[in-house]
C-alpha positions in Angstrom: 0.0 0.0 0.0 1.3 3.4 -0.9 1.6 6.1 1.8 -0.1 9.4 1.5 1.8 11.6 -0.9 1.3 14.6 -3.0 3.4 13.2 -5.8 0.3 12.1 -7.8 -1.4 15.5 -7.7 -1.6 17.7 -10.8 1.2 20.2 -11.0 1.0 23.0 -8.4 -1.6 21.3 -6.2 -0.7 20.2 -2.7 -2.6 18.5 0.1 -2.8 21.4 2.6 -6.6 22.2 2.9 -7.2 20.2 6.0 -8.7 16.9 6.9 -11.9 15.1 5.6 -13.5 11.9 6.9 -15.7 10.1 4.5 -18.1 7.6 6.1 -19.2 4.9 3.7 -17.3 3.6 0.7 -20.1 3.1 -1.8 -19.7 4.9 -5.1 -20.9 8.2 -3.6 -18.2 7.9 -0.9 -15.5 6.8 -3.3 -16.2 9.8 -5.6 -16.3 12.2 -2.7 -13.0 10.9 -1.3 -11.3 11.2 -4.7 -12.7 14.7 -5.4 -11.6 16.0 -1.9 -8.2 14.4 -2.3 -7.8 16.0 -5.8 -8.6 19.4 -4.2 -5.8 19.0 -1.7 -7.5 17.6 1.4 -6.1 14.9 3.6 -8.8 12.2 3.2 -9.7 9.1 5.2 -12.4 6.8 3.8 -13.9 4.2 6.2 -16.4 1.5 5.6 -18.0 -1.2 7.8 -17.5 -4.0 5.2 -14.5 -6.0 4.2 -14.2 -4.3 0.8 -15.1 -0.9 -0.6 -18.0 -0.5 -3.1 -21.0 -0.4 -0.7 -23.7 -2.5 -2.3 -21.3 -3.3 -5.1 -19.8 -6.3 -3.3 -18.6 -9.5 -5.1 -19.7 -13.0 -4.1 -17.8 -16.1 -5.1 -19.5 -19.5 -4.8 -18.4 -22.8 -6.4 -16.5 -21.1 -9.3 -19.4 -18.7 -10.0 -18.9 -14.9 -9.5 -21.7 -12.5 -8.8 -21.8 -8.8 -8.6 -24.1 -8.1 -5.6 -25.0 -4.6 -6.5 -25.4 -2.3 -9.6 -24.7 -3.8 -12.9 -25.9 -1.2 -15.4 -23.5 1.6 -16.2 -24.9 4.8 -17.8 -23.2 8.2 -18.0 -19.7 6.6 -18.1 -18.1 10.0 -18.2 -18.8 10.3 -14.5 -16.3 7.5 -13.9 -13.9 8.9 -16.5 -13.8 12.2 -14.5 -12.6 10.5 -11.3 -9.5 9.1 -13.1 -8.9 12.4 -15.0 -8.7 14.2 -11.6 -5.3 12.6 -11.3 -4.2 12.7 -14.9 -5.2 9.1 -15.7 -7.6 7.4 -18.2 -10.3 5.1 -17.0 -10.0 3.0 -20.1 -6.4 2.1 -19.2 -7.8 0.3 -16.1 -11.2 -1.1 -17.0 -13.2 -1.7 -20.1 -16.8 -0.5 -20.4 -18.5 -2.7 -23.1 -21.6 -1.4 -24.9 -24.6 -3.8 -24.7 -27.2 -4.6 -27.4 -29.9 -5.1 -26.6 -29.8 -2.9 -23.5 -32.7 -4.8 -22.0 -34.9 -7.7 -23.1 -38.4 -7.7 -21.8 -40.3 -10.9 -21.4 -44.0 -10.3 -20.8 -46.4 -12.7 -19.2 -47.9 -14.7 -22.1 -44.6 -15.0 -23.9 -44.2 -11.9 -26.0 -40.7 -10.3 -26.0 -39.4 -6.8 -26.7 -35.8 -5.8 -27.1 -34.9 -2.3 -26.1 -32.0 -1.8 -28.5 -28.9 0.4 -28.8 -30.0 2.0 -32.0 -33.3 3.9 -32.3 -33.9 2.2 -35.7 -33.7 -1.3 -34.1 -35.9 -0.1 -31.2 -38.5 1.2 -33.6 -38.6 -2.1 -35.4 -39.3 -3.8 -32.1 -42.0 -1.2 -31.3 -43.7 -1.9 -34.7 -44.3 -5.5 -33.7 -46.6 -4.3 -30.9 -48.1 -1.0 -32.2 -46.7 0.8 -35.3 -48.3 4.1 -34.3 -46.2 4.0 -31.1 -43.0 4.6 -33.2 -44.0 8.3 -33.4 -45.1 8.2 -29.8 -41.6 7.0 -28.8 -40.0 9.9 -30.8 -42.2 12.3 -28.8 -41.3 10.5 -25.6 -37.6 11.0 -26.4 -38.2 14.6 -27.2 -39.9 15.1 -23.8 -37.2 13.2 -22.1 -34.5 15.4 -23.7 -36.3 18.5 -22.5 -36.4 17.1 -18.9 -32.8 16.0 -19.2 -31.6 19.5 -20.2 -33.0 20.9 -17.0 -33.1 17.9 -14.6 -29.6 16.5 -15.3 -27.6 19.3 -17.0 -28.8 22.1 -14.7 -29.9 20.6 -11.5 -28.2 17.3 -10.8 -24.9 18.9 -9.9 -26.4 21.9 -8.1 -26.8 22.3 -4.4 -30.4 22.4 -3.2 -29.8 23.3 0.4 -31.5 26.7 0.1 -35.3 27.1 -0.5 -34.7 30.0 -2.9 -32.9 27.6 -5.2 -36.0 25.4 -5.3 -38.3 28.4 -5.8 -36.2 29.6 -8.7 -36.8 26.3 -10.4 -40.5 26.2 -10.0 -41.3 27.6 -13.5 -39.1 25.0 -15.1 -40.5 22.2 -13.0 -44.1 23.1 -13.9 -43.2 23.6 -17.5 -41.8 20.1 -17.6 -44.8 18.7 -15.7 -42.7 17.4 -12.8 -45.9 16.9 -10.8 -46.8 14.0 -13.3 -45.5 10.6 -12.6 -43.1 8.8 -15.0 -45.9 6.4 -16.0 -48.1 9.4 -16.6 -45.6 11.0 -19.0 -45.0 7.6 -20.8 -48.7 6.9 -21.1 -49.3 10.3 -22.8 -47.1 9.2 -25.7 -47.5 5.4 -26.0 -50.7 3.4 -26.4 -49.8 -0.3 -26.3 -50.1 -1.5 -22.6 -47.0 -3.6 -22.8 -44.9 -0.8 -24.3 -46.2 1.4 -21.6 -44.8 -1.1 -19.1 -41.5 -1.4 -20.8 -40.8 2.3 -21.1 -41.9 3.2 -17.6 -39.8 0.8 -15.5 -36.8 3.1 -15.1 -37.9 4.4 -11.7 -37.6 0.9 -10.3 -33.9 1.0 -11.1 -33.6 3.8 -8.5 -36.2 2.5 -6.0 -39.4 4.3 -7.2 -42.9 3.3 -8.2 -43.4 4.4 -11.8 -46.9 5.5 -10.9 -45.7 7.9 -8.1 -42.1 8.8 -9.1 -41.8 12.4 -10.3 -41.5 12.6 -14.1 -38.1 14.2 -13.7 -36.8 10.7 -13.8 -38.1 10.3 -17.3 -34.8 11.9 -18.2 -33.2 8.5 -18.0 -34.6 7.7 -21.5 -32.5 10.5 -23.1 -29.6 9.9 -20.7 -29.3 6.3 -22.1 -29.7 7.5 -25.7 -27.0 10.1 -25.2 -24.3 7.9 -23.5 -25.5 4.3 -23.9 -25.8 1.3 -21.6 -22.6 -0.5 -20.6 -21.2 -3.4 -18.7 -17.8 -3.3 -17.0 -15.8 -6.3 -18.1 -14.8 -8.3 -15.1 -18.0 -6.9 -13.4 -18.8 -4.0 -11.2 -16.4 -5.5 -8.7 -13.6 -5.0 -11.2 -14.5 -1.3 -11.4 -14.5 -1.1 -7.6 -11.0 -2.7 -7.6 -9.8 -0.1 -10.1 -11.2 2.7 -8.0 -9.6 1.3 -4.8 -6.3 1.3 -6.5 -6.8 4.9 -7.7 -7.7 5.9 -4.1 -4.4 4.4 -2.9 -2.4 6.0 -5.7 -4.0 9.3 -4.9 -3.0 9.0 -1.2 -6.5 8.4 0.3 -6.3 6.5 3.5 -8.8 3.6 3.3 -9.8 1.7 6.5 -12.3 -1.2 6.3 -14.2 -3.1 9.0 -15.0 0.3 10.6 -18.6 0.5 11.8 -19.3 4.1 12.9 -21.2 4.4 16.1 -21.3 8.1 16.5 -20.4 11.3 14.6 -18.8 13.5 17.2 -19.8 17.1 17.6 -18.3 20.1 19.4 -19.9 23.6 19.5 -22.2 22.7 16.7 -19.6 21.3 14.3 -18.6 17.8 13.4 -15.2 16.8 14.7 -14.9 13.3 13.4 -16.4 9.9 14.4 -16.1 7.0 16.9 -16.3 3.4 15.6 -18.1 0.6 17.4 -14.7 -0.9 18.4 -13.6 2.4 20.0 -11.4 3.7 17.2 -11.5 7.5 17.0 -11.3 9.5 13.7 -10.6 13.3 13.8 -11.6 15.5 10.9 -12.4 19.1 10.0 -15.1 18.0 7.6 -17.2 14.8 7.6 -18.9 13.5 4.4 -21.5 10.8 4.8 -22.1 8.2 2.1 -24.1 6.3 4.7 -27.9 6.2 4.4 -29.0 9.7 5.7 -32.0 8.4 7.7 -29.6 6.0 9.5 -27.1 8.8 10.1 -29.7 11.0 11.8 -31.4 8.3 13.7 -28.3 6.3 14.9 -25.1 8.2 14.4 -25.8 11.8 15.7 -26.1 12.7 19.4 -29.6 13.4 20.7 -28.8 17.0 21.5 -31.0 19.1 19.2 -28.4 19.5 16.5 -30.2 16.9 14.4 -31.9 17.9 11.2 -35.5 18.8 11.6 -37.5 16.5 9.3 -39.8 18.0 6.7 -42.2 15.2 7.5 -42.5 12.8 10.5 -40.8 9.4 10.0 -44.1 7.7 9.6 -44.9 9.9 6.7 -41.6 9.4 5.0 -41.7 7.2 1.9 -38.9 4.7 1.4 -38.0 2.7 -1.7 -39.0 -0.9 -2.0 -37.0 -3.7 -0.6 -35.1 -6.2 -2.7 -34.9 -9.9 -2.7 -31.9 -11.0 -4.7 -31.4 -14.6 -5.7 -27.9 -15.6 -6.8 -27.1 -18.9 -8.6 -25.2 -20.7 -11.3 -26.4 -23.1 -13.9 -24.7 -26.3 -15.1 -25.5 -25.4 -18.6 -25.8 -22.2 -20.6 -29.0 -20.4 -21.8 -27.8 -18.5 -24.9 -31.2 -17.0 -25.6 -31.2 -15.2 -22.3 -29.9 -11.6 -22.8 -27.5 -9.9 -20.5 -30.3 -7.9 -18.9 -33.8 -9.3 -18.9 -36.9 -7.7 -17.4 -39.3 -10.5 -16.7 -42.8 -9.1 -16.3 -45.5 -10.9 -14.4 -49.2 -10.8 -15.1 -49.9 -7.6 -13.1 -48.1 -4.3 -13.3 -49.7 -1.3 -11.5 -51.5 -3.5 -9.0 -48.3 -5.4 -8.2 -46.5 -2.2 -7.6 -49.3 -1.0 -5.3 -48.9 -4.2 -3.3 -45.2 -3.6 -2.9 -45.1 0.2 -2.3 -48.4 0.9 -0.7 -49.9 -2.2 0.9 -46.4 -3.5 1.6 -47.4 -7.1 1.1 -45.6 -10.0 -0.5 -47.9 -11.1 -3.4 -48.1 -14.5 -5.0 -47.0 -13.0 -8.3 -43.8 -10.9 -9.1 -41.7 -9.3 -11.7 -38.0 -9.8 -12.0 -34.7 -8.4 -13.2 -32.5 -11.2 -14.5 -28.8 -10.5 -14.8 -26.7 -12.9 -16.9 -23.2 -11.4 -17.1 -21.9 -14.5 -18.9 -23.8 -13.3 -21.9 -21.0 -10.7 -22.2 -18.2 -12.0 -20.0 -17.7 -15.8 -19.7 -15.2 -15.3 -16.8 -18.2 -15.2 -14.4 -18.7 -19.0 -14.5 -16.9 -22.2 -15.2 -16.8 -23.2 -18.9 -20.1 -24.3 -20.2 -22.0 -22.7 -17.3 -23.8 -19.4 -16.6 -23.9 -17.0 -13.7 -27.0 -15.2 -12.6 -28.6 -12.9 -10.1 -32.3 -12.3 -10.1 -33.7 -9.2 -8.4 -37.3 -9.3 -7.2 -38.8 -6.0 -5.9 -40.5 -6.7 -2.6 -41.9 -4.6 0.3 -39.3 -3.0 2.6 -39.3 -4.0 6.3 -42.3 -1.9 7.1 -44.2 -4.7 5.4 -43.6 -7.2 8.3 -42.8 -10.1 6.0 -41.4 -13.1 7.8 -38.3 -13.5 5.6 -37.0 -16.6 7.4 -40.1 -18.4 6.2 -40.8 -16.5 2.9 -37.3 -16.3 1.5 -36.9 -20.0 0.6 -40.5 -20.1 -0.7 -39.9 -17.2 -2.9 -36.7 -18.8 -4.2 -38.7 -21.9 -5.3 -41.4 -19.8 -6.9 -38.9 -17.7 -8.9 -37.0 -20.8 -10.1 -40.3 -22.5 -11.2 -41.4 -19.4 -13.1 -38.2 -19.0 -14.9 -38.0 -22.8 -15.6 -41.5 -22.6 -17.2 -40.6 -19.6 -19.4 -37.1 -18.4 -20.5 -34.9 -21.0 -18.7 -36.2 -24.5 -19.4 -35.3 -27.1 -16.8 -33.8 -24.5 -14.5 -35.0 -26.6 -11.5 -32.5 -29.4 -12.5 -29.6 -27.2 -13.7 -29.5 -24.6 -10.9 -26.5 -24.8 -8.5 -24.8 -22.8 -5.7 -27.9 -20.7 -5.0 -28.2 -18.3 -2.1 -30.2 -15.1 -1.5 -30.4 -11.7 0.2 -33.5 -10.1 1.7 -34.3 -6.7 3.0 -33.2 -7.9 6.4 -29.7 -8.4 4.9 -29.8 -4.9 3.4 -30.5 -3.5 6.9 -27.9 -5.7 8.6 -25.1 -5.4 6.0 -25.6 -1.8 4.7 -27.5 -0.2 7.7 -30.2 0.7 5.3 -33.3 2.1 7.1 -36.2 -0.4 6.9 -34.0 -2.5 4.6 -34.9 -0.2 1.7 -32.9 -0.9 -1.4 -32.5 2.7 -2.5 -33.1 4.9 0.6 -35.9 7.4 0.1 -38.4 6.9 -2.7 -38.0 9.4 -5.5 -41.4 11.1 -5.3 -41.8 14.8 -6.0 -42.0 15.8 -2.3 -38.8 13.9 -1.6 -36.7 15.4 -4.5 -34.4 18.4 -4.8 -34.9 20.7 -1.8 -37.3 18.2 -0.2 -34.7 15.5 -0.2 -31.9 15.2 2.4 -29.6 18.2 1.8 -26.0 17.7 0.8 -25.0 19.8 3.7 -26.7 19.6 7.1 -28.7 22.8 7.7 -27.4 23.0 11.3 -24.0 21.4 11.2 -22.1 23.4 8.6 -19.2 20.9 8.1 -21.4 17.8 7.8 -22.2 16.7 4.2 -24.0 13.9 2.4 -22.9 12.2 -0.8 -25.5 9.4 -0.8 -28.5 7.9 -2.5 -30.8 9.5 0.1 -29.5 12.9 -0.6 -29.9 15.1 -3.7 -30.0 14.2 -6.5 -30.9 10.6 -5.7 -30.1 6.9 -6.1 -28.5 5.0 -8.9 -24.8 5.3 -9.9 -25.2 8.6 -11.9 -27.2 10.0 -8.9 -24.6 9.2 -6.2 -21.7 10.2 -8.4 -23.4 13.6 -9.0 -24.1 13.8 -5.3 -20.3 13.9 -4.7 -20.1 16.7 -7.3 -22.7 18.7 -5.3 -20.6 18.3 -2.1 -17.6 19.5 -4.0 -19.5 22.5 -5.2 -20.5 23.4 -1.7 -17.0 23.1 -0.4 -15.7 25.2 -3.3 -18.2 27.9 -2.3 -16.9 27.7 1.3 -13.3 27.9 0.2 -14.1 31.0 -1.7 -15.9 32.6 1.3 -19.4 32.1 0.0 -22.3 30.4 1.8 
């Protein structure tokens, strides 16, 4: 391991701006640590797990490798920027391979739809369902572009800790119909019910119900068209390894197996943190990549300095929970795409069960990840590696997971065996799973939610957790629960917002 040194800094830059402690080494924490180090801070990054990456852990079972967390890479330039801060190229360390199709949809009843890299190929797929929706898709992309130009280009990197910032955006938000849901926007442009499902699922990738998530998230359509959908060869774990090496080359001190018990305060300022094992970390600034609700409920002293919630906890809406089934197969399924969205018989009503009623239904929809479609190194020769993600209620739903988890495993395997993976029940091997209880235990996620707060309008921008605490001026958040939100582009942009806030402070602004 290399010691802290300024030798890797761009010419003329030196680490003399003070100390920063980053709590949590998910992508938001990694990005914040790198950005602070590049500015000249002495940075310590801590995490409670045995490896950095947050949810992007790697599991190895019986020769099969599994990325445990995010697998879809969009807006790759956000990763390129992190290497460029230190005069390096991301492509010298990891390969991002463009996928085609981006996603394959399998609908209940057997119809399939490929969401393709080119608009022309996508339009050919649309014609198989409803030719008139080709023009509708063009209108949807135009709407998405208009939202993108405001929601991503103007707002994603901008601090929203002041109410006047939010007020200034009200005209744009109303012009873009942000009070609509993503499904509402999609349904205005597309008529076929299955295409409406396919083009409205994006909020689920960041923890939201398409029927209640603000239409700002419809920008993802244009974001994907602008930069594409990629897979990191070697897996997201390979990307994390490359970022860990970059952290060390840059001189960031990385400490693992550090579970923070308390963020210490003195005279209204954060002074560092104390770990569960008694280790003490001192810092002049603290950046939390940990789940903000957990930070406020469990890591800050009960002394009145805690952020006043805009709504009581019982009125706060959290993302759904996740049941993730990992397994290998003793054969290959070449007709299964890299990303498959397997849709069950119900759509809106199933989502209502998950998000509103918080019950585990008899039916489900699934995201099936087959990395061996692109990278055979994930499994032994002639085999496949999979993870299947099933949206479920978070822990507010009172599901008995010790009983329901194995039952859900069997139901998922049976459903896949009867559809896109024949005889899966006899070829499956090395299977195991995670439930919302694991997300709570492993990641300290409030209520075991997969993506922290749900991305509804009243929990977005100024209404979301601020990137700087309103009462503790040197406590910051670069996390899924803070502005701009969940997903890899969201948390990477969250680190840029923190950087912007600290830039303002260094310049004497507030």
